[in-house]
C-alpha positions as CSV (number, residue, x, y, z in Angstrom):
1,M,-50.1,-86.8,21.9
2,T,-49.8,-89.9,19.7
3,S,-52.1,-88.4,17.1
4,Q,-50.1,-85.2,17.1
5,Y,-46.9,-87.1,16.4
6,A,-48.6,-89.0,13.7
7,L,-49.6,-85.7,12.1
8,L,-46.0,-84.5,12.5
9,A,-44.7,-87.6,10.8
10,A,-47.2,-87.2,8.0
11,A,-46.2,-83.6,7.5
12,W,-42.5,-84.5,7.2
13,A,-43.3,-87.4,4.9
14,L,-45.3,-85.1,2.6
15,F,-42.4,-82.6,2.6
16,C,-39.9,-85.3,1.7
17,L,-42.2,-86.7,-1.0
18,F,-42.7,-83.4,-2.8
19,H,-39.1,-82.3,-2.3
20,S,-37.8,-85.5,-3.9
21,L,-40.5,-85.5,-6.6
22,L,-39.7,-81.9,-7.8
23,A,-36.0,-82.8,-7.8
24,A,-36.5,-85.8,-10.1
25,T,-35.1,-85.1,-13.6
26,A,-38.2,-86.2,-15.5
27,V,-40.5,-84.0,-13.3
28,E,-38.2,-81.1,-13.5
29,S,-37.9,-81.3,-17.3
30,A,-41.7,-81.6,-17.7
31,L,-42.3,-78.6,-15.4
32,R,-39.7,-76.5,-17.1
33,R,-41.5,-77.1,-20.4
34,V,-44.8,-75.9,-18.8
35,M,-43.1,-72.9,-17.2
36,G,-42.0,-71.4,-20.5
37,R,-40.0,-68.2,-19.9
38,L,-39.8,-68.8,-16.2
39,A,-38.1,-72.2,-16.7
40,P,-34.6,-70.8,-16.1
41,W,-35.7,-69.9,-12.6
42,Y,-36.9,-73.4,-11.7
43,R,-34.1,-73.9,-9.1
44,L,-34.9,-70.7,-7.3
45,M,-38.6,-71.5,-7.2
46,Y,-37.8,-75.0,-6.0
47,N,-35.8,-73.6,-3.2
48,I,-38.6,-71.1,-2.2
49,F,-41.1,-73.9,-2.3
50,A,-38.8,-76.0,0.0
51,I,-38.5,-73.2,2.5
52,V,-42.2,-72.5,2.6
53,T,-43.2,-76.1,2.9
54,V,-40.7,-77.0,5.6
55,L,-42.1,-74.4,8.0
56,P,-45.3,-76.3,8.9
57,P,-43.6,-79.4,10.2
58,V,-40.9,-77.3,11.9
59,L,-43.5,-75.3,13.8
60,M,-45.5,-78.4,14.6
61,E,-42.4,-80.0,16.2
62,K,-41.8,-76.8,18.2
63,R,-45.4,-76.7,19.4
64,W,-45.6,-80.4,20.3
65,A,-42.0,-80.8,21.6
66,G,-43.1,-83.0,24.5
67,E,-40.6,-84.4,27.1
68,T,-36.9,-84.3,26.8
69,L,-35.8,-87.8,26.2
70,L,-32.1,-87.5,26.9
71,R,-30.7,-85.3,29.7
72,L,-26.9,-85.0,29.3
73,G,-26.2,-82.8,32.3
74,S,-22.6,-81.6,32.3
75,W,-22.1,-83.4,28.9
76,D,-24.5,-81.0,27.3
77,M,-21.6,-78.6,26.6
78,A,-20.0,-81.3,24.5
79,R,-23.3,-81.8,22.6
80,Q,-23.4,-78.0,21.9
81,A,-19.8,-78.0,20.8
82,I,-20.5,-80.7,18.3
83,F,-23.7,-79.0,17.1
84,Y,-22.0,-75.6,16.4
85,S,-18.9,-77.2,15.0
86,V,-21.1,-79.0,12.5
87,V,-23.0,-75.7,11.7
88,A,-19.6,-74.2,10.8
89,A,-18.7,-77.2,8.7
90,F,-22.1,-77.0,6.9
91,I,-21.4,-73.3,6.1
92,W,-18.0,-74.3,4.7
93,A,-19.5,-77.0,2.6
94,I,-22.2,-74.7,1.2
95,F,-19.5,-72.2,0.4
96,H,-17.7,-74.8,-1.7
97,Y,-20.8,-75.1,-3.9
98,R,-20.9,-71.3,-4.6
99,G,-20.2,-71.9,-8.3
100,T,-22.9,-74.5,-8.8
101,N,-26.0,-72.2,-8.6
102,I,-27.4,-74.3,-5.8
103,S,-29.3,-71.3,-4.6
104,G,-31.0,-70.7,-8.0
105,L,-30.2,-67.0,-8.0
106,S,-28.8,-67.3,-11.5
107,P,-30.9,-68.7,-14.4
108,S,-30.4,-72.3,-15.4
109,H,-31.5,-73.7,-18.7
110,G,-31.3,-77.4,-18.0
111,P,-32.2,-79.9,-15.3
112,S,-29.7,-79.8,-12.4
113,A,-28.2,-82.6,-10.4
114,P,-27.6,-81.0,-7.0
115,P,-25.2,-80.3,-5.5
116,V,-23.1,-80.3,-8.7
117,D,-24.7,-78.2,-11.4
118,G,-22.8,-78.0,-14.7
119,E,-19.5,-79.7,-13.9
120,F,-18.1,-82.7,-12.1
121,R,-16.5,-81.7,-8.8
122,T,-14.5,-83.6,-6.2
123,G,-12.7,-80.9,-4.4
124,G,-13.4,-79.4,-0.9
125,P,-15.6,-81.6,1.3
126,L,-16.2,-83.9,-1.7
127,R,-12.6,-85.2,-1.3
128,Y,-13.7,-86.9,2.0
129,V,-17.3,-88.0,1.5
130,R,-19.6,-88.1,-1.5
131,H,-22.5,-86.5,0.4
132,P,-21.1,-83.9,2.8
133,L,-24.3,-82.0,3.2
134,Y,-26.3,-85.1,4.0
135,S,-23.6,-86.3,6.5
136,L,-23.6,-82.9,8.3
137,A,-27.4,-82.7,8.2
138,F,-27.6,-86.1,9.9
139,I,-25.2,-85.0,12.7
140,L,-27.1,-81.7,13.1
141,L,-30.3,-83.7,13.6
142,W,-29.0,-86.0,16.2
143,S,-26.8,-83.4,18.1
144,R,-29.7,-81.1,19.0
145,P,-31.8,-81.6,22.1
146,L,-33.9,-84.8,21.8
147,T,-37.6,-84.4,22.6
148,D,-40.5,-86.6,21.7
149,A,-41.3,-84.5,18.6
150,A,-37.6,-84.2,17.7
151,L,-37.3,-88.0,17.7
152,V,-40.1,-88.3,15.2
153,T,-38.5,-85.6,13.0
154,N,-35.1,-87.2,13.2
155,L,-36.3,-90.7,12.3
156,I,-38.2,-89.4,9.2
157,L,-35.5,-87.1,8.0
158,S,-32.7,-89.7,8.6
159,I,-34.6,-92.2,6.3
160,Y,-35.1,-89.4,3.8
161,I,-31.3,-88.6,3.9
162,L,-30.5,-92.2,3.1
163,L,-33.0,-92.4,0.3
164,G,-32.1,-88.9,-1.1
165,A,-28.5,-89.9,-1.3
166,R,-29.3,-93.0,-3.2
167,L,-31.5,-91.1,-5.7
168,E,-28.8,-88.4,-6.1
169,E,-26.2,-91.1,-6.8
170,E,-28.4,-92.4,-9.6
171,R,-28.7,-88.9,-11.1
172,L,-25.0,-88.2,-10.9
173,T,-24.1,-91.6,-12.3
174,S,-26.5,-91.0,-15.2
175,R,-25.1,-87.5,-15.8
176,F,-21.3,-88.1,-15.4
177,G,-21.0,-91.9,-16.2
178,D,-17.7,-93.6,-15.6
179,E,-16.2,-90.4,-14.1
180,Y,-18.6,-90.6,-11.2
181,V,-18.3,-94.4,-10.9
182,K,-14.5,-94.0,-10.5
183,Y,-14.9,-91.2,-7.9
184,K,-17.5,-93.4,-6.1
185,S,-15.0,-96.3,-5.9
186,G,-12.5,-94.1,-4.0
187,V,-14.7,-92.0,-1.6
188,S,-17.2,-93.4,0.9
189,A,-20.7,-92.0,1.0
190,F,-21.1,-90.5,4.5
191,L,-18.0,-91.1,6.7
192,P,-14.5,-89.8,5.8
193,L,-13.1,-93.3,5.4
194,R,-11.8,-94.9,2.2
195,W,-13.2,-98.3,1.3
196,P,-10.8,-101.3,1.1
197,G,-9.2,-101.4,-2.3
198,A,-10.2,-97.8,-3.1
199,R,-7.9,-95.7,-5.2
200,E,-5.3,-93.8,-3.4
201,E,-6.1,-90.6,-5.1
202,T,-9.5,-89.3,-6.3
203,R,-10.0,-87.0,-9.2
204,R,-10.0,-83.3,-8.1
205,S,-11.2,-80.1,-9.7
206,G,-10.3,-76.6,-9.0
């Protein structure tokens, strides 16, 4: 089973690598130039590619699930309540980005900085944490049943979430400059807690 979990880890690592690479501004700009007339649909193609490439490691995890590592007994209902509550929160957070073309269903003519295409936003879930989707994804990972294979997946994707957030911060700082730096000083990254000395109010939009 060790070799299977090594393959699972490699599959997730490759997914994370390509997912991050294709989201990099320099790579996106270069590919848009190559795509010609299809360039405005880069975001949609990116999302389709992400969906297709995530299927192999997901199916591998399901097939090689292994033993359940943590049996909660009567506490499993609490785990389920957390999981489905976070699913609802994730849907709410996605809905907040409805105007950002995060889906790619509308053409976009320039490199994007997900999840805020086009304008700087601090409303909705962004009032509480800078990376609400990453925070919720992290909780979703660790509130599902924990098997041998799920543990491998969770560890790889947890590291990816942390690295992805850092890369996204660099993109957003480069794009929005001081406006994002000021917002960053008043809102923590993953937990809805203000840092010591943070501004009492953050900038809001909409």
